[in-house]
N, C-alpha and C positions, 0 to 999 in steps of 0.2 A: 585468568582468561574468563570472559563472560560466557554464560550460557544463553538463557533467554534475555531479551531486551529489557524486561522488567520482572520484579519478583512476583511470587504468587499473590493474587489479590483476593483475600479471604472473604470479602463481601460477595464475591461471585462464585468462587470455587475454592476448595480447601487444599488441594495438592497439585504439584506441577503436572502430574499425569492427567489431571482433569482440565487443564488449560485448553487443549485442542478440542475435546468434545464440547466444552462450554462455548468456545468461539464459533464453532460450526453451527451449533444449535441456535445461537444468538443471531447469526447472519441468515440462517435458514428462515427464522421467524420474522426478521425485519426486512427481508429481501424486497418485498413489494413497495416498501417505503424508502429504500436506501437512496435513490436518486434525490428524493425530497430532502433527506437529511444532508446530503452533500451540497445541495443547492443552498440550504440555510447556513451551513458551516462556511461556505465560500462567499456568501452574499451574492450569488449568481455569477461570480467571476471564474468559476472552475473551468468551464469549457475553453475559454481563450487562453487561460493560464497553462493548462495541460498542453495545448498545441504549441504555445510559445516555448515551453520548456523542451519539448521534443525537437523543435526546429533548432534551438540553440545547441542541443546535444549533437546535431548533425544528421538527424534522420532525414532521408530523402527517398524519392521513388527508386525502386529496384532493391531496396533492403528488406530483410526479414526481421521481425520483432516478436519477442515473447513477452507477454504481460503477465507477470506472476502475481497471484492473488488479485485477479482481474475484477472480481466482484461483478457489477453490472456492465463491465467493459467500458467504463468511462475513458480510461487511458487508451485502451485498444481502439475505441472509436476514433479518437483524435489521431492516433497513429495511422489508421486505415485511410483517413482523409489525406494525410501527407504522402504516404507511399502509393496511393491510388489503386490499391488492390487489397480488399479485405482478406483474401486467401493468404497473403504474405504476413498477416498478423495473427498470432495464436494467443488465446487467453487460457490461463489455467487457474483453477480455484478449488478449494476443498469443499465448498458449500454448493450442494445441488440446487438449493433455492436461488442462490445468486446466479448460478449458471442459467437457470430457467429464465430469469429476468433478463440476463444478458442476451439470450437468444432472441428476445423480442425486438432488439434494437441493433444487433450486430450480426453481420453475415459471415464473419470469419470462423475458423475452427475454434471450438471450445472443448477443453479437456478437464476432467476432474483430477486434482493432484495437489501436492503440498510443495512449498519451497524447499523443504528439507529432503525431498525425494522426487525430483522432477522427472516425469515419464517421457523423456526425450533422449535422443542420441547425443553424443558429444559433438561439440563444434558445429552446431546447427544454425545459430542465429547471429545476425549482425548486431542487434541491439536487444537488451533485456531491461524491462522496467518493473519497478515495484512501487505502486502508488498508494501511499498512506496505509500500508499494511505490514511494514517491517516489524512494528510493535507486537504483532500477533505470532511472530516466528517462535519456534521452540528453542532454537540455538543459532546464534548469529554466524558462527564459524561454519556450521554445517550448511546453512542456507546460502551463505556467500560462496562456499565451495561448490555447491551445485550450480549456482548462477555462473560461475567461471567455467565449469565443465561444459555447459551447453552453449556458451558463447564461442564464436569463431576467434582465432587469433586476431588481435586488433579490434575485436568487438567491444562495444561500449555498454556500460551499466549506468542506469539512472534510477535513483531512489528518491522519491518525493515523500517528505514527512513533515509533520507539525512538531516543532520542538518547544521546550519550555521557554517562555519569554524571559529575557534577562532581568527585567525589573519586576519587583514584587507587586507594584500597583497594576501592571499589565497582566501579570499572572492571575491576580484576583479578579480582574475584569473578565478574563477569558474563562476562568472557573465558574463565575456566576452565569455566563452565557451558556456554557456546556452543561452545567449541573442543575440549573434552574429554568432559564429561559427556553432552551431547546427542548428539554423534557416536557415542559408545560405545553409548548406548541405541538409536539408530536402526540401527546396524550389527548389534546383537544381535537386535533385534526385527523388522527388515524385510529384512535382507540386500540392501538396495537401495543401490547406490553413490551415486546422485544424492541420496537423502535424507541420506546420511552427509555428503556434501559441502555440502549446502544449509545446514546449521547453522553450519558454519565460514565459509562465504561470507557469511552473515548478519552474523556478528560483524565481518568485515573491512569490509563496507559501512557498518556502524554506526560503527566506529572511525575510518574515513577520511572520513566524510561531512562536508560543509561545515558550518560553525556555524549554529545556528538563526537567528541574525541575518541571515545570507546568504539563507536561505530566505524570511524575511519581507521582505527588501529586494527579492527577485525578485517576490514577490507584489505589492508596491506598484508596482514598475517596470512590470508588465504590466497595471496599471490597477485592481487590486483596492483596495477601501477597507475601513476598520475591521479592519485586519489585527491578529490577536491570537495569542498563544501561551499555552496553559495547560500546566503540568507537574505530573505526579503521580509521586510516588516518586523524583523526580530524573531519571527516564529516559523516562517516557511523555509524549510531546509531542502536543498537539492544536493544530494551526494552523487558525484559522478566518478567513474573509474574506467580503466581500460584493461582488457585481458591482453597481456603482452604477447 
């Protein structure tokens, strides 16, 4: 059974128990520039894609949603536009810096917490999302178990991720963009060390992440049903599942 989605990355930290403090410090330091990083990664298409994914999942007015590892609330903002009430959308994240940035743009509730220990009661939400943050979890089974616990019966889970491209040529192209082009842009435009490191760390977590099949097996093992994966462009993965 898998633990974390990727092994210890010794370029950034030396032991597994150093993973979480490193990730929190990295996102705290890069928080002011995170939206710019996401815009560059998605080539400006992120906003409409997030809304499109939520609508296809079935999110609609009257539902409640928990956005795990909300960051600057990019997914939460899209969800609030759909449900029509930001109070029905809750964002949770371990980074205080990211939550401060989220508060600038998002009017819904924001809570500090981790996917592995969600600070909410059971069977509370209709939908739960994790946007491009599953790779930062400490344990897939624990995180998915918590996600299922806070979902109502029949509630839906949506995990958005970037997966390794199937072709070597495309992987090399993406690697160059993440490890050379993006760091150069961030260093030039922000002068922020954390934002510079963030894009390289993103690539390393993508490149070493467990296969999609392992993620789907963990979802089934923790009790989710109707587990599916949709892929766009060979690299954008949408994992969806239902809490029976």
